[in-house]
C-alpha positions as CSV (number, residue, x, y, z in Angstrom):
1,M,0.0,0.0,0.0
2,T,1.2,3.5,-0.8
3,I,0.2,6.5,1.2
4,R,-0.2,10.0,-0.4
5,R,-1.6,13.3,0.6
6,A,-5.2,13.5,-0.6
7,G,-6.8,16.4,-2.5
8,R,-10.4,17.3,-3.4
9,D,-10.4,14.7,-6.2
10,D,-10.1,12.0,-3.5
11,V,-13.1,13.2,-1.5
12,P,-15.6,10.9,-3.4
13,A,-13.4,7.8,-2.7
14,V,-13.1,8.6,1.0
15,L,-16.9,9.1,1.2
16,A,-17.3,5.7,-0.6
17,L,-15.1,4.1,2.1
18,L,-17.3,5.7,4.8
19,D,-20.5,4.5,3.0
20,G,-19.1,1.0,2.8
21,A,-18.2,1.0,6.5
22,T,-21.8,2.2,7.3
23,E,-23.2,-0.6,5.1
24,W,-21.1,-3.1,6.9
25,L,-22.2,-1.8,10.3
26,V,-25.9,-1.8,9.3
27,A,-25.7,-5.3,8.0
28,R,-24.6,-6.3,11.5
29,G,-27.3,-4.4,13.2
30,R,-24.9,-1.8,14.5
31,T,-26.7,1.4,13.6
32,D,-25.8,3.2,16.8
33,Q,-22.4,4.3,15.6
34,W,-23.2,6.1,12.3
35,G,-26.9,5.4,11.7
36,T,-28.0,4.1,8.4
37,R,-27.6,7.2,6.1
38,Q,-24.8,7.2,3.6
39,H,-22.1,9.8,4.3
40,S,-21.9,10.8,0.6
41,T,-25.5,12.1,0.9
42,S,-24.8,14.2,4.0
43,P,-23.8,17.8,3.1
44,R,-22.2,18.1,6.6
45,R,-20.0,15.0,6.0
46,V,-19.1,16.0,2.4
47,A,-18.0,19.5,3.7
48,Q,-16.0,17.9,6.5
49,I,-14.1,15.5,4.3
50,T,-13.5,18.3,1.7
51,G,-12.2,20.5,4.6
52,F,-9.8,17.8,5.6
53,A,-8.5,17.7,2.0
54,D,-8.3,21.5,1.8
55,D,-6.3,21.9,5.0
56,G,-3.8,19.3,3.8
57,G,-4.5,16.8,6.6
58,L,-6.2,14.1,4.6
59,W,-4.1,11.1,3.4
60,V,-5.2,8.1,1.5
61,G,-3.7,4.6,1.2
62,E,-3.8,3.0,-2.3
63,T,-3.4,-0.5,-3.5
64,D,-3.2,-1.1,-7.3
65,G,-4.4,2.5,-7.9
66,R,-7.5,2.0,-5.7
67,V,-8.1,4.0,-2.5
68,V,-8.4,1.4,0.3
69,G,-8.1,3.6,3.4
70,A,-7.9,7.2,4.6
71,V,-6.6,9.0,7.7
72,A,-7.1,12.7,8.5
73,V,-4.9,14.5,11.0
74,G,-4.9,18.0,12.4
75,T,-6.4,19.7,15.4
76,A,-8.9,18.1,17.8
77,H,-12.6,18.4,17.1
78,A,-14.3,21.3,19.0
79,H,-16.1,18.9,21.4
80,I,-12.9,17.2,22.5
81,P,-11.2,18.5,25.8
82,P,-8.0,20.4,24.9
83,V,-4.6,19.4,26.2
84,D,-1.9,21.7,27.3
85,E,0.8,20.5,24.9
86,P,1.3,20.2,21.2
87,E,-0.5,17.2,19.7
88,L,-1.6,15.7,16.4
89,Y,-5.1,14.5,16.4
90,V,-6.5,11.7,14.2
91,R,-9.7,13.2,13.0
92,L,-10.8,10.3,10.7
93,L,-9.6,6.7,10.1
94,V,-11.5,4.4,7.7
95,S,-10.6,1.4,5.6
96,D,-12.2,-0.6,2.9
97,R,-14.2,-3.4,4.4
98,A,-13.4,-5.6,1.3
99,S,-9.7,-5.3,2.4
100,A,-10.3,-6.3,6.0
101,G,-7.4,-8.2,7.6
102,Q,-4.7,-6.3,5.7
103,N,-3.8,-3.9,8.6
104,I,-4.8,-0.9,6.5
105,G,-5.8,1.1,9.7
106,G,-2.6,0.2,11.5
107,I,-0.5,1.3,8.5
108,L,-2.4,4.6,8.3
109,L,-1.9,5.1,12.1
110,D,1.8,4.5,11.6
111,H,1.7,7.2,9.0
112,A,0.0,9.5,11.5
113,R,2.7,8.7,14.1
114,K,5.4,9.5,11.5
115,L,3.8,12.9,10.7
116,A,3.6,13.7,14.5
117,R,7.3,12.9,15.0
118,Q,8.2,14.9,11.9
119,A,6.4,17.9,13.4
120,G,8.2,17.4,16.8
121,V,5.0,16.4,18.5
122,G,5.0,13.8,21.2
123,L,1.2,13.2,21.6
124,L,-1.2,11.5,19.2
125,R,-4.8,11.5,20.1
126,V,-8.0,10.1,18.6
127,D,-11.6,9.6,19.5
128,C,-14.0,6.9,18.6
129,F,-17.4,5.4,19.2
130,A,-17.5,3.8,22.6
131,G,-20.9,2.2,22.4
132,G,-22.0,-1.2,21.3
133,D,-19.6,-3.9,22.5
134,G,-16.6,-1.5,22.8
135,A,-14.8,-3.2,19.9
136,L,-13.6,0.1,18.4
137,V,-12.1,1.3,21.7
138,R,-10.3,-2.1,22.0
139,Y,-9.0,-1.7,18.4
140,Y,-7.3,1.6,19.3
141,E,-5.9,0.1,22.5
142,R,-4.3,-2.7,20.4
143,Q,-2.8,0.0,18.3
144,G,-1.0,1.4,21.4
145,F,-3.5,4.0,22.6
146,T,-4.7,4.5,26.1
147,R,-8.2,5.6,27.2
148,T,-8.4,9.1,28.5
149,E,-11.7,11.0,28.6
150,P,-15.1,9.5,27.8
151,F,-17.7,11.8,26.4
152,T,-21.3,11.9,25.2
153,E,-22.8,13.9,22.3
154,V,-26.5,14.5,22.4
155,S,-28.5,15.3,19.3
156,G,-32.2,15.5,19.9
157,S,-33.2,12.4,21.8
158,E,-30.1,10.5,20.6
159,E,-27.0,10.0,22.6
160,W,-23.6,9.0,21.1
161,R,-21.0,7.7,23.5
162,G,-17.4,8.4,22.6
163,Q,-14.0,7.8,24.0
164,V,-10.8,9.9,23.6
165,L,-7.6,7.9,23.5
166,A,-4.0,9.0,23.6
167,Q,-0.6,7.7,22.7
168,R,2.8,9.0,23.7
169,L,5.4,9.0,20.9
């Protein structure tokens, strides 16, 4: 897999990865993470991914010319408690479900670690869905992250449980 900085032309491919991940979750009855709506039909999500590309923080992994994963790094999301030191924040990590088992997410996280080190930053943080069976939190722990702050986002009558995780570099 090769990793390269993504541009606006890559936004549809990243949205397709997110759509595929949502379809995979829905097929398993796990609608509490991202719901059932495709990301590519959400103006908010399209704008978010486009913004990641525009600010230079979006990277894609390609195999045989096909985008199989994406990671976006930058500053922490507004709802995340700030830290009092420089950090690099993983704002998005997604991989192609058809390529499961190829460690795409781990390779992209290694790239994020490399970017942090190049910037002289010793802290990498990420947040993820903490509901369901907690599998996503455990994934990041296997990647070397440690749980820090849990949080809950409320939208109408819906609650979304999240977990911030950190890794010292």
